TORKOL-4160 file (C-alpha; in steps of 0.2 Angstrom, whole numbers, padded with zeros to 4 digits, m for minus):
433
<pt num="1" X="0062" Y="0760" Z="m0107"/>
<pt num="2" X="0077" Y="0769" Z="m0111"/>
<pt num="3" X="0078" Y="0776" Z="m0094"/>
<pt num="4" X="0077" Y="0758" Z="m0086"/>
<pt num="5" X="0090" Y="0752" Z="m0097"/>
<pt num="6" X="0101" Y="0767" Z="m0093"/>
<pt num="7" X="0099" Y="0765" Z="m0075"/>
<pt num="8" X="0103" Y="0747" Z="m0077"/>
<pt num="9" X="0119" Y="0752" Z="m0084"/>
<pt num="10" X="0123" Y="0765" Z="m0071"/>
<pt num="11" X="0121" Y="0751" Z="m0058"/>
<pt num="12" X="0132" Y="0739" Z="m0068"/>
<pt num="13" X="0145" Y="0755" Z="m0071"/>
<pt num="14" X="0146" Y="0756" Z="m0050"/>
<pt num="15" X="0150" Y="0737" Z="m0047"/>
<pt num="16" X="0169" Y="0741" Z="m0049"/>
<pt num="17" X="0166" Y="0754" Z="m0033"/>
<pt num="18" X="0155" Y="0742" Z="m0024"/>
<pt num="19" X="0168" Y="0727" Z="m0024"/>
<pt num="20" X="0179" Y="0738" Z="m0015"/>
<pt num="21" X="0170" Y="0748" Z="m0003"/>
<pt num="22" X="0158" Y="0742" Z="0008"/>
<pt num="23" X="0147" Y="0757" Z="0014"/>
<pt num="24" X="0129" Y="0753" Z="0020"/>
<pt num="25" X="0123" Y="0771" Z="0013"/>
<pt num="26" X="0129" Y="0765" Z="m0004"/>
<pt num="27" X="0121" Y="0748" Z="m0004"/>
<pt num="28" X="0105" Y="0758" Z="0001"/>
<pt num="29" X="0106" Y="0769" Z="m0015"/>
<pt num="30" X="0108" Y="0753" Z="m0025"/>
<pt num="31" X="0091" Y="0747" Z="m0017"/>
<pt num="32" X="0083" Y="0764" Z="m0022"/>
<pt num="33" X="0089" Y="0762" Z="m0039"/>
<pt num="34" X="0083" Y="0744" Z="m0040"/>
<pt num="35" X="0066" Y="0750" Z="m0035"/>
<pt num="36" X="0066" Y="0765" Z="m0047"/>
<pt num="37" X="0071" Y="0754" Z="m0061"/>
<pt num="38" X="0057" Y="0743" Z="m0057"/>
<pt num="39" X="0045" Y="0757" Z="m0057"/>
<pt num="40" X="0050" Y="0763" Z="m0075"/>
<pt num="41" X="0051" Y="0746" Z="m0081"/>
<pt num="42" X="0032" Y="0743" Z="m0076"/>
<pt num="43" X="0026" Y="0756" Z="m0087"/>
<pt num="44" X="0029" Y="0746" Z="m0101"/>
<pt num="45" X="0016" Y="0739" Z="m0112"/>
<pt num="46" X="0007" Y="0724" Z="m0104"/>
<pt num="47" X="0014" Y="0713" Z="m0117"/>
<pt num="48" X="0029" Y="0714" Z="m0111"/>
<pt num="49" X="0025" Y="0713" Z="m0091"/>
<pt num="50" X="0015" Y="0699" Z="m0094"/>
<pt num="51" X="0029" Y="0690" Z="m0105"/>
<pt num="52" X="0040" Y="0693" Z="m0090"/>
<pt num="53" X="0028" Y="0686" Z="m0078"/>
<pt num="54" X="0027" Y="0670" Z="m0090"/>
<pt num="55" X="0046" Y="0666" Z="m0090"/>
<pt num="56" X="0047" Y="0669" Z="m0072"/>
<pt num="57" X="0034" Y="0659" Z="m0066"/>
<pt num="58" X="0043" Y="0642" Z="m0068"/>
<pt num="59" X="0055" Y="0649" Z="m0056"/>
<pt num="60" X="0044" Y="0657" Z="m0044"/>
<pt num="61" X="0047" Y="0645" Z="m0029"/>
<pt num="62" X="0065" Y="0648" Z="m0031"/>
<pt num="63" X="0063" Y="0666" Z="m0031"/>
<pt num="64" X="0052" Y="0667" Z="m0017"/>
<pt num="65" X="0059" Y="0655" Z="m0005"/>
<pt num="66" X="0072" Y="0666" Z="0003"/>
<pt num="67" X="0061" Y="0680" Z="0005"/>
<pt num="68" X="0049" Y="0669" Z="0014"/>
<pt num="69" X="0061" Y="0662" Z="0025"/>
<pt num="70" X="0069" Y="0677" Z="0032"/>
<pt num="71" X="0050" Y="0682" Z="0035"/>
<pt num="72" X="0049" Y="0667" Z="0045"/>
<pt num="73" X="0064" Y="0670" Z="0054"/>
<pt num="74" X="0058" Y="0686" Z="0061"/>
<pt num="75" X="0041" Y="0682" Z="0064"/>
<pt num="76" X="0036" Y="0676" Z="0082"/>
<pt num="77" X="0033" Y="0659" Z="0085"/>
<pt num="78" X="0023" Y="0652" Z="0099"/>
<pt num="79" X="0033" Y="0635" Z="0097"/>
<pt num="80" X="0047" Y="0635" Z="0110"/>
<pt num="81" X="0055" Y="0620" Z="0100"/>
<pt num="82" X="0057" Y="0632" Z="0084"/>
<pt num="83" X="0064" Y="0649" Z="0091"/>
<pt num="84" X="0082" Y="0651" Z="0095"/>
<pt num="85" X="0089" Y="0646" Z="0112"/>
<pt num="86" X="0093" Y="0665" Z="0115"/>
<pt num="87" X="0077" Y="0671" Z="0118"/>
<pt num="88" X="0072" Y="0658" Z="0131"/>
<pt num="89" X="0089" Y="0664" Z="0140"/>
<pt num="90" X="0082" Y="0681" Z="0138"/>
<pt num="91" X="0067" Y="0676" Z="0145"/>
<pt num="92" X="0074" Y="0670" Z="0160"/>
<pt num="93" X="0086" Y="0684" Z="0162"/>
<pt num="94" X="0071" Y="0697" Z="0162"/>
<pt num="95" X="0060" Y="0687" Z="0171"/>
<pt num="96" X="0045" Y="0691" Z="0159"/>
<pt num="97" X="0040" Y="0682" Z="0143"/>
<pt num="98" X="0051" Y="0687" Z="0127"/>
<pt num="99" X="0041" Y="0686" Z="0110"/>
<pt num="100" X="0054" Y="0671" Z="0103"/>
<pt num="101" X="0061" Y="0670" Z="0084"/>
<pt num="102" X="0072" Y="0660" Z="0075"/>
<pt num="103" X="0083" Y="0676" Z="0071"/>
<pt num="104" X="0093" Y="0682" Z="0085"/>
<pt num="105" X="0094" Y="0699" Z="0078"/>
<pt num="106" X="0078" Y="0703" Z="0069"/>
<pt num="107" X="0083" Y="0721" Z="0062"/>
<pt num="108" X="0099" Y="0712" Z="0054"/>
<pt num="109" X="0087" Y="0699" Z="0046"/>
<pt num="110" X="0075" Y="0713" Z="0039"/>
<pt num="111" X="0088" Y="0723" Z="0032"/>
<pt num="112" X="0094" Y="0706" Z="0023"/>
<pt num="113" X="0076" Y="0705" Z="0017"/>
<pt num="114" X="0076" Y="0722" Z="0011"/>
<pt num="115" X="0092" Y="0719" Z="0001"/>
<pt num="116" X="0087" Y="0704" Z="m0007"/>
<pt num="117" X="0069" Y="0712" Z="m0011"/>
<pt num="118" X="0081" Y="0724" Z="m0021"/>
<pt num="119" X="0090" Y="0712" Z="m0031"/>
<pt num="120" X="0073" Y="0703" Z="m0034"/>
<pt num="121" X="0067" Y="0719" Z="m0040"/>
<pt num="122" X="0083" Y="0722" Z="m0051"/>
<pt num="123" X="0080" Y="0704" Z="m0059"/>
<pt num="124" X="0062" Y="0707" Z="m0062"/>
<pt num="125" X="0067" Y="0723" Z="m0072"/>
<pt num="126" X="0080" Y="0716" Z="m0081"/>
<pt num="127" X="0069" Y="0703" Z="m0088"/>
<pt num="128" X="0055" Y="0716" Z="m0093"/>
<pt num="129" X="0069" Y="0726" Z="m0101"/>
<pt num="130" X="0079" Y="0714" Z="m0111"/>
<pt num="131" X="0063" Y="0704" Z="m0119"/>
<pt num="132" X="0070" Y="0715" Z="m0134"/>
<pt num="133" X="0084" Y="0706" Z="m0140"/>
<pt num="134" X="0093" Y="0723" Z="m0145"/>
<pt num="135" X="0091" Y="0729" Z="m0127"/>
<pt num="136" X="0097" Y="0713" Z="m0122"/>
<pt num="137" X="0113" Y="0713" Z="m0133"/>
<pt num="138" X="0116" Y="0730" Z="m0127"/>
<pt num="139" X="0115" Y="0726" Z="m0107"/>
<pt num="140" X="0126" Y="0709" Z="m0111"/>
<pt num="141" X="0139" Y="0720" Z="m0118"/>
<pt num="142" X="0139" Y="0732" Z="m0105"/>
<pt num="143" X="0138" Y="0717" Z="m0093"/>
<pt num="144" X="0154" Y="0710" Z="m0102"/>
<pt num="145" X="0162" Y="0727" Z="m0102"/>
<pt num="146" X="0161" Y="0730" Z="m0084"/>
<pt num="147" X="0167" Y="0712" Z="m0079"/>
<pt num="148" X="0183" Y="0713" Z="m0090"/>
<pt num="149" X="0187" Y="0731" Z="m0083"/>
<pt num="150" X="0186" Y="0722" Z="m0067"/>
<pt num="151" X="0198" Y="0709" Z="m0071"/>
<pt num="152" X="0209" Y="0723" Z="m0080"/>
<pt num="153" X="0210" Y="0732" Z="m0063"/>
<pt num="154" X="0216" Y="0715" Z="m0055"/>
<pt num="155" X="0232" Y="0716" Z="m0068"/>
<pt num="156" X="0233" Y="0733" Z="m0066"/>
<pt num="157" X="0235" Y="0731" Z="m0047"/>
<pt num="158" X="0246" Y="0717" Z="m0049"/>
<pt num="159" X="0258" Y="0721" Z="m0064"/>
<pt num="160" X="0254" Y="0740" Z="m0066"/>
<pt num="161" X="0262" Y="0747" Z="m0051"/>
<pt num="162" X="0245" Y="0751" Z="m0042"/>
<pt num="163" X="0245" Y="0739" Z="m0029"/>
<pt num="164" X="0230" Y="0749" Z="m0018"/>
<pt num="165" X="0218" Y="0748" Z="m0033"/>
<pt num="166" X="0211" Y="0733" Z="m0026"/>
<pt num="167" X="0209" Y="0730" Z="m0006"/>
<pt num="168" X="0220" Y="0714" Z="m0001"/>
<pt num="169" X="0205" Y="0710" Z="0010"/>
<pt num="170" X="0196" Y="0692" Z="0005"/>
<pt num="171" X="0180" Y="0699" Z="0003"/>
<pt num="172" X="0186" Y="0710" Z="m0012"/>
<pt num="173" X="0198" Y="0698" Z="m0019"/>
<pt num="174" X="0184" Y="0685" Z="m0020"/>
<pt num="175" X="0172" Y="0698" Z="m0028"/>
<pt num="176" X="0185" Y="0702" Z="m0041"/>
<pt num="177" X="0188" Y="0684" Z="m0045"/>
<pt num="178" X="0169" Y="0681" Z="m0047"/>
<pt num="179" X="0170" Y="0695" Z="m0059"/>
<pt num="180" X="0184" Y="0687" Z="m0068"/>
<pt num="181" X="0174" Y="0671" Z="m0068"/>
<pt num="182" X="0160" Y="0678" Z="m0076"/>
<pt num="183" X="0169" Y="0688" Z="m0089"/>
<pt num="184" X="0177" Y="0672" Z="m0095"/>
<pt num="185" X="0161" Y="0664" Z="m0097"/>
<pt num="186" X="0153" Y="0680" Z="m0106"/>
<pt num="187" X="0166" Y="0682" Z="m0119"/>
<pt num="188" X="0168" Y="0664" Z="m0122"/>
<pt num="189" X="0148" Y="0664" Z="m0125"/>
<pt num="190" X="0152" Y="0677" Z="m0137"/>
<pt num="191" X="0165" Y="0669" Z="m0146"/>
<pt num="192" X="0156" Y="0653" Z="m0150"/>
<pt num="193" X="0141" Y="0662" Z="m0154"/>
<pt num="194" X="0151" Y="0672" Z="m0167"/>
<pt num="195" X="0159" Y="0656" Z="m0174"/>
<pt num="196" X="0143" Y="0649" Z="m0176"/>
<pt num="197" X="0135" Y="0663" Z="m0185"/>
<pt num="198" X="0149" Y="0666" Z="m0196"/>
<pt num="199" X="0160" Y="0651" Z="m0199"/>
<pt num="200" X="0149" Y="0637" Z="m0193"/>
<pt num="201" X="0144" Y="0630" Z="m0210"/>
<pt num="202" X="0163" Y="0631" Z="m0214"/>
<pt num="203" X="0162" Y="0646" Z="m0227"/>
<pt num="204" X="0163" Y="0662" Z="m0222"/>
<pt num="205" X="0147" Y="0672" Z="m0222"/>
<pt num="206" X="0146" Y="0691" Z="m0220"/>
<pt num="207" X="0164" Y="0692" Z="m0212"/>
<pt num="208" X="0168" Y="0710" Z="m0212"/>
<pt num="209" X="0181" Y="0721" Z="m0205"/>
<pt num="210" X="0171" Y="0727" Z="m0191"/>
<pt num="211" X="0166" Y="0710" Z="m0187"/>
<pt num="212" X="0186" Y="0704" Z="m0188"/>
<pt num="213" X="0189" Y="0719" Z="m0175"/>
<pt num="214" X="0174" Y="0714" Z="m0163"/>
<pt num="215" X="0180" Y="0697" Z="m0164"/>
<pt num="216" X="0199" Y="0703" Z="m0159"/>
<pt num="217" X="0191" Y="0714" Z="m0144"/>
<pt num="218" X="0182" Y="0698" Z="m0138"/>
<pt num="219" X="0197" Y="0687" Z="m0139"/>
<pt num="220" X="0207" Y="0703" Z="m0130"/>
<pt num="221" X="0194" Y="0701" Z="m0116"/>
<pt num="222" X="0195" Y="0684" Z="m0114"/>
<pt num="223" X="0213" Y="0684" Z="m0112"/>
<pt num="224" X="0212" Y="0698" Z="m0100"/>
<pt num="225" X="0199" Y="0688" Z="m0089"/>
<pt num="226" X="0208" Y="0672" Z="m0090"/>
<pt num="227" X="0225" Y="0681" Z="m0084"/>
<pt num="228" X="0215" Y="0689" Z="m0070"/>
<pt num="229" X="0207" Y="0672" Z="m0065"/>
<pt num="230" X="0225" Y="0664" Z="m0064"/>
<pt num="231" X="0231" Y="0677" Z="m0051"/>
<pt num="232" X="0216" Y="0677" Z="m0040"/>
<pt num="233" X="0206" Y="0661" Z="m0042"/>
<pt num="234" X="0208" Y="0645" Z="m0032"/>
<pt num="235" X="0212" Y="0628" Z="m0041"/>
<pt num="236" X="0193" Y="0625" Z="m0036"/>
<pt num="237" X="0186" Y="0641" Z="m0044"/>
<pt num="238" X="0197" Y="0638" Z="m0059"/>
<pt num="239" X="0190" Y="0620" Z="m0062"/>
<pt num="240" X="0172" Y="0627" Z="m0059"/>
<pt num="241" X="0174" Y="0638" Z="m0073"/>
<pt num="242" X="0181" Y="0625" Z="m0083"/>
<pt num="243" X="0165" Y="0617" Z="m0079"/>
<pt num="244" X="0154" Y="0632" Z="m0085"/>
<pt num="245" X="0165" Y="0632" Z="m0102"/>
<pt num="246" X="0160" Y="0613" Z="m0102"/>
<pt num="247" X="0143" Y="0619" Z="m0102"/>
<pt num="248" X="0144" Y="0632" Z="m0116"/>
<pt num="249" X="0152" Y="0619" Z="m0127"/>
<pt num="250" X="0138" Y="0607" Z="m0123"/>
<pt num="251" X="0124" Y="0619" Z="m0129"/>
<pt num="252" X="0133" Y="0624" Z="m0144"/>
<pt num="253" X="0136" Y="0606" Z="m0149"/>
<pt num="254" X="0118" Y="0601" Z="m0146"/>
<pt num="255" X="0112" Y="0614" Z="m0157"/>
<pt num="256" X="0123" Y="0611" Z="m0170"/>
<pt num="257" X="0122" Y="0593" Z="m0170"/>
<pt num="258" X="0103" Y="0595" Z="m0167"/>
<pt num="259" X="0101" Y="0583" Z="m0154"/>
<pt num="260" X="0090" Y="0586" Z="m0138"/>
<pt num="261" X="0094" Y="0595" Z="m0121"/>
<pt num="262" X="0093" Y="0578" Z="m0112"/>
<pt num="263" X="0108" Y="0570" Z="m0119"/>
<pt num="264" X="0118" Y="0586" Z="m0116"/>
<pt num="265" X="0112" Y="0588" Z="m0098"/>
<pt num="266" X="0116" Y="0569" Z="m0094"/>
<pt num="267" X="0133" Y="0572" Z="m0103"/>
<pt num="268" X="0136" Y="0587" Z="m0092"/>
<pt num="269" X="0129" Y="0579" Z="m0074"/>
<pt num="270" X="0142" Y="0565" Z="m0080"/>
<pt num="271" X="0157" Y="0578" Z="m0081"/>
<pt num="272" X="0152" Y="0586" Z="m0065"/>
<pt num="273" X="0151" Y="0570" Z="m0056"/>
<pt num="274" X="0169" Y="0566" Z="m0062"/>
<pt num="275" X="0173" Y="0584" Z="m0056"/>
<pt num="276" X="0165" Y="0581" Z="m0038"/>
<pt num="277" X="0173" Y="0564" Z="m0036"/>
<pt num="278" X="0191" Y="0570" Z="m0038"/>
<pt num="279" X="0186" Y="0586" Z="m0026"/>
<pt num="280" X="0179" Y="0573" Z="m0012"/>
<pt num="281" X="0194" Y="0562" Z="m0016"/>
<pt num="282" X="0205" Y="0577" Z="m0011"/>
<pt num="283" X="0196" Y="0576" Z="0007"/>
<pt num="284" X="0197" Y="0558" Z="0011"/>
<pt num="285" X="0213" Y="0558" Z="0020"/>
<pt num="286" X="0205" Y="0568" Z="0034"/>
<pt num="287" X="0196" Y="0559" Z="0047"/>
<pt num="288" X="0180" Y="0568" Z="0045"/>
<pt num="289" X="0177" Y="0584" Z="0036"/>
<pt num="290" X="0163" Y="0598" Z="0033"/>
<pt num="291" X="0161" Y="0613" Z="0021"/>
<pt num="292" X="0173" Y="0622" Z="0031"/>
<pt num="293" X="0186" Y="0610" Z="0023"/>
<pt num="294" X="0181" Y="0616" Z="0006"/>
<pt num="295" X="0186" Y="0635" Z="0007"/>
<pt num="296" X="0203" Y="0633" Z="0003"/>
<pt num="297" X="0209" Y="0652" Z="0008"/>
<pt num="298" X="0203" Y="0652" Z="0026"/>
<pt num="299" X="0214" Y="0658" Z="0041"/>
<pt num="300" X="0214" Y="0649" Z="0056"/>
<pt num="301" X="0204" Y="0663" Z="0065"/>
<pt num="302" X="0191" Y="0660" Z="0051"/>
<pt num="303" X="0190" Y="0641" Z="0051"/>
<pt num="304" X="0192" Y="0640" Z="0070"/>
<pt num="305" X="0176" Y="0652" Z="0070"/>
<pt num="306" X="0167" Y="0644" Z="0057"/>
<pt num="307" X="0168" Y="0627" Z="0064"/>
<pt num="308" X="0162" Y="0633" Z="0081"/>
<pt num="309" X="0147" Y="0643" Z="0074"/>
<pt num="310" X="0143" Y="0628" Z="0064"/>
<pt num="311" X="0143" Y="0616" Z="0079"/>
<pt num="312" X="0132" Y="0628" Z="0089"/>
<pt num="313" X="0120" Y="0633" Z="0074"/>
<pt num="314" X="0101" Y="0628" Z="0076"/>
<pt num="315" X="0094" Y="0618" Z="0062"/>
<pt num="316" X="0084" Y="0633" Z="0057"/>
<pt num="317" X="0099" Y="0644" Z="0057"/>
<pt num="318" X="0102" Y="0659" Z="0067"/>
<pt num="319" X="0093" Y="0672" Z="0056"/>
<pt num="320" X="0100" Y="0679" Z="0039"/>
<pt num="321" X="0113" Y="0694" Z="0042"/>
<pt num="322" X="0116" Y="0690" Z="0059"/>
<pt num="323" X="0137" Y="0685" Z="0059"/>
<pt num="324" X="0141" Y="0702" Z="0064"/>
<pt num="325" X="0130" Y="0701" Z="0080"/>
<pt num="326" X="0137" Y="0682" Z="0085"/>
<pt num="327" X="0156" Y="0686" Z="0079"/>
<pt num="328" X="0161" Y="0694" Z="0095"/>
<pt num="329" X="0152" Y="0679" Z="0105"/>
<pt num="330" X="0163" Y="0667" Z="0096"/>
<pt num="331" X="0180" Y="0678" Z="0094"/>
<pt num="332" X="0194" Y="0673" Z="0105"/>
<pt num="333" X="0199" Y="0685" Z="0120"/>
<pt num="334" X="0210" Y="0700" Z="0112"/>
<pt num="335" X="0210" Y="0692" Z="0095"/>
<pt num="336" X="0207" Y="0701" Z="0079"/>
<pt num="337" X="0188" Y="0703" Z="0074"/>
<pt num="338" X="0184" Y="0692" Z="0060"/>
<pt num="339" X="0175" Y="0702" Z="0047"/>
<pt num="340" X="0168" Y="0687" Z="0038"/>
<pt num="341" X="0166" Y="0668" Z="0037"/>
<pt num="342" X="0177" Y="0659" Z="0025"/>
<pt num="343" X="0163" Y="0656" Z="0011"/>
<pt num="344" X="0145" Y="0660" Z="0008"/>
<pt num="345" X="0139" Y="0642" Z="0011"/>
<pt num="346" X="0147" Y="0642" Z="0028"/>
<pt num="347" X="0138" Y="0660" Z="0031"/>
<pt num="348" X="0122" Y="0652" Z="0024"/>
<pt num="349" X="0124" Y="0636" Z="0034"/>
<pt num="350" X="0125" Y="0647" Z="0051"/>
<pt num="351" X="0112" Y="0661" Z="0047"/>
<pt num="352" X="0099" Y="0651" Z="0036"/>
<pt num="353" X="0101" Y="0634" Z="0044"/>
<pt num="354" X="0108" Y="0617" Z="0035"/>
<pt num="355" X="0090" Y="0612" Z="0029"/>
<pt num="356" X="0089" Y="0628" Z="0020"/>
<pt num="357" X="0105" Y="0628" Z="0013"/>
<pt num="358" X="0102" Y="0612" Z="0005"/>
<pt num="359" X="0086" Y="0617" Z="m0001"/>
<pt num="360" X="0093" Y="0631" Z="m0010"/>
<pt num="361" X="0106" Y="0622" Z="m0017"/>
<pt num="362" X="0093" Y="0611" Z="m0026"/>
<pt num="363" X="0083" Y="0627" Z="m0031"/>
<pt num="364" X="0101" Y="0633" Z="m0039"/>
<pt num="365" X="0102" Y="0616" Z="m0048"/>
<pt num="366" X="0084" Y="0618" Z="m0054"/>
<pt num="367" X="0088" Y="0635" Z="m0060"/>
<pt num="368" X="0103" Y="0629" Z="m0071"/>
<pt num="369" X="0092" Y="0616" Z="m0079"/>
<pt num="370" X="0079" Y="0628" Z="m0084"/>
<pt num="371" X="0093" Y="0639" Z="m0091"/>
<pt num="372" X="0102" Y="0624" Z="m0100"/>
<pt num="373" X="0087" Y="0618" Z="m0107"/>
<pt num="374" X="0082" Y="0636" Z="m0112"/>
<pt num="375" X="0099" Y="0638" Z="m0121"/>
<pt num="376" X="0099" Y="0621" Z="m0130"/>
<pt num="377" X="0081" Y="0626" Z="m0137"/>
<pt num="378" X="0083" Y="0644" Z="m0142"/>
<pt num="379" X="0088" Y="0650" Z="m0159"/>
<pt num="380" X="0101" Y="0663" Z="m0164"/>
<pt num="381" X="0102" Y="0671" Z="m0146"/>
<pt num="382" X="0106" Y="0657" Z="m0136"/>
<pt num="383" X="0122" Y="0664" Z="m0129"/>
<pt num="384" X="0111" Y="0674" Z="m0115"/>
<pt num="385" X="0103" Y="0658" Z="m0109"/>
<pt num="386" X="0118" Y="0648" Z="m0111"/>
<pt num="387" X="0130" Y="0661" Z="m0101"/>
<pt num="388" X="0115" Y="0661" Z="m0087"/>
<pt num="389" X="0117" Y="0643" Z="m0086"/>
<pt num="390" X="0136" Y="0643" Z="m0084"/>
<pt num="391" X="0136" Y="0658" Z="m0074"/>
<pt num="392" X="0125" Y="0648" Z="m0060"/>
<pt num="393" X="0135" Y="0632" Z="m0060"/>
<pt num="394" X="0151" Y="0643" Z="m0058"/>
<pt num="395" X="0143" Y="0654" Z="m0043"/>
<pt num="396" X="0136" Y="0639" Z="m0035"/>
<pt num="397" X="0152" Y="0631" Z="m0035"/>
<pt num="398" X="0161" Y="0649" Z="m0029"/>
<pt num="399" X="0149" Y="0648" Z="m0013"/>
<pt num="400" X="0157" Y="0633" Z="m0006"/>
<pt num="401" X="0175" Y="0640" Z="m0009"/>
<pt num="402" X="0176" Y="0659" Z="m0005"/>
<pt num="403" X="0164" Y="0673" Z="0001"/>
<pt num="404" X="0163" Y="0682" Z="m0015"/>
<pt num="405" X="0143" Y="0680" Z="m0016"/>
<pt num="406" X="0142" Y="0690" Z="m0001"/>
<pt num="407" X="0149" Y="0705" Z="m0010"/>
<pt num="408" X="0134" Y="0718" Z="m0018"/>
<pt num="409" X="0144" Y="0720" Z="m0033"/>
<pt num="410" X="0144" Y="0700" Z="m0037"/>
<pt num="411" X="0126" Y="0699" Z="m0031"/>
<pt num="412" X="0121" Y="0714" Z="m0045"/>
<pt num="413" X="0132" Y="0705" Z="m0059"/>
<pt num="414" X="0124" Y="0689" Z="m0055"/>
<pt num="415" X="0106" Y="0695" Z="m0054"/>
<pt num="416" X="0108" Y="0705" Z="m0072"/>
<pt num="417" X="0116" Y="0689" Z="m0080"/>
<pt num="418" X="0102" Y="0678" Z="m0074"/>
<pt num="419" X="0089" Y="0690" Z="m0079"/>
<pt num="420" X="0095" Y="0693" Z="m0096"/>
<pt num="421" X="0096" Y="0673" Z="m0099"/>
<pt num="422" X="0078" Y="0672" Z="m0092"/>
<pt num="423" X="0072" Y="0686" Z="m0104"/>
<pt num="424" X="0079" Y="0677" Z="m0118"/>
<pt num="425" X="0076" Y="0660" Z="m0116"/>
<pt num="426" X="0063" Y="0659" Z="m0128"/>
<pt num="427" X="0059" Y="0670" Z="m0144"/>
<pt num="428" X="0046" Y="0681" Z="m0146"/>
<pt num="429" X="0038" Y="0669" Z="m0159"/>
<pt num="430" X="0040" Y="0655" Z="m0150"/>
<pt num="431" X="0035" Y="0664" Z="m0133"/>
<pt num="432" X="0018" Y="0669" Z="m0141"/>
<pt num="433" X="0016" Y="0649" Z="m0145"/>
């Protein structure tokens, strides 16, 4: 198992580089590493594997749906009403029948499926490896270190005289903003945990110099991540991080007051509804608005292309991973190529289809509820599930604000964060019961 956790740490260490470069070969190597980690983790005792399967089973539909949907999109369909219109036009142009599919580019959708399966392998491996609380703590600190380091890269790039350290592309900026957001949550969860364990009763228990040094280091990490977030994030993402922080506080308060998870969840829902109402109020001045208007950093070319793509997109989408194939069709004559759409939600609306996007949002909300409930019910190690819950809600909000979730580094960070949360959602003793 030591090999598996070391490989996971190596994959995490590659995230700062993955956030700045986009080379298909590198992403393929990450996919191969994910498969290797899963093979190594599968050699563990049957108890760990069966325990991981028991924890993942409540989320089985949420995890399986993206893969099943992509398979559906690349499968030839006999129903003309479901296939993309491009295949009907191809049949007319060639004068012979052509198998119709939802995806306009099955090869691109198949590649996207392989990437998703790699992330799923990474998630399952993380759950198996981190069933042990000591390995979970090691990987959590590695995750926190990597995200804090990425936050430090932002500050060095902006104020340290190394402006080229982070590319100025929207994708890279959004990826580092997402890493900073996760770093804030991880450092905050660690601080809450340390205060609860050592000073929660009002009397210092087991306070030592190493503990104070560790506490100071986590505070420094929190300060670095907050500073990076302030430099990169929009008001919307900052508000989303604040919402995630509220969920951490509610989990800690519920455990301290020994109340059920339902009251805390209802209170969180009220806070989230107030935030959503404020966001909608800002858009009420428009005659009509779509999810394109939620992305604050979209330039004119991105906004125009996104609006046209969404207006033309079939209900079942154009196929996951097909944006680059569609982009030349919607690009204005002699205009600069648009490398990416303004937000992950817009990309999903055009590639996956609006119904699939709505279903995925519901599934993500369900994952948040599962992690939130586990965090309130968990014993001393509740920070893992609470961080996963907060991270899920922040990344869901970010999906509508920018395209950071389309970056491989952010996907890896989110996958491992959720994996640790799932693995530590219940103690070994309670799991057995």
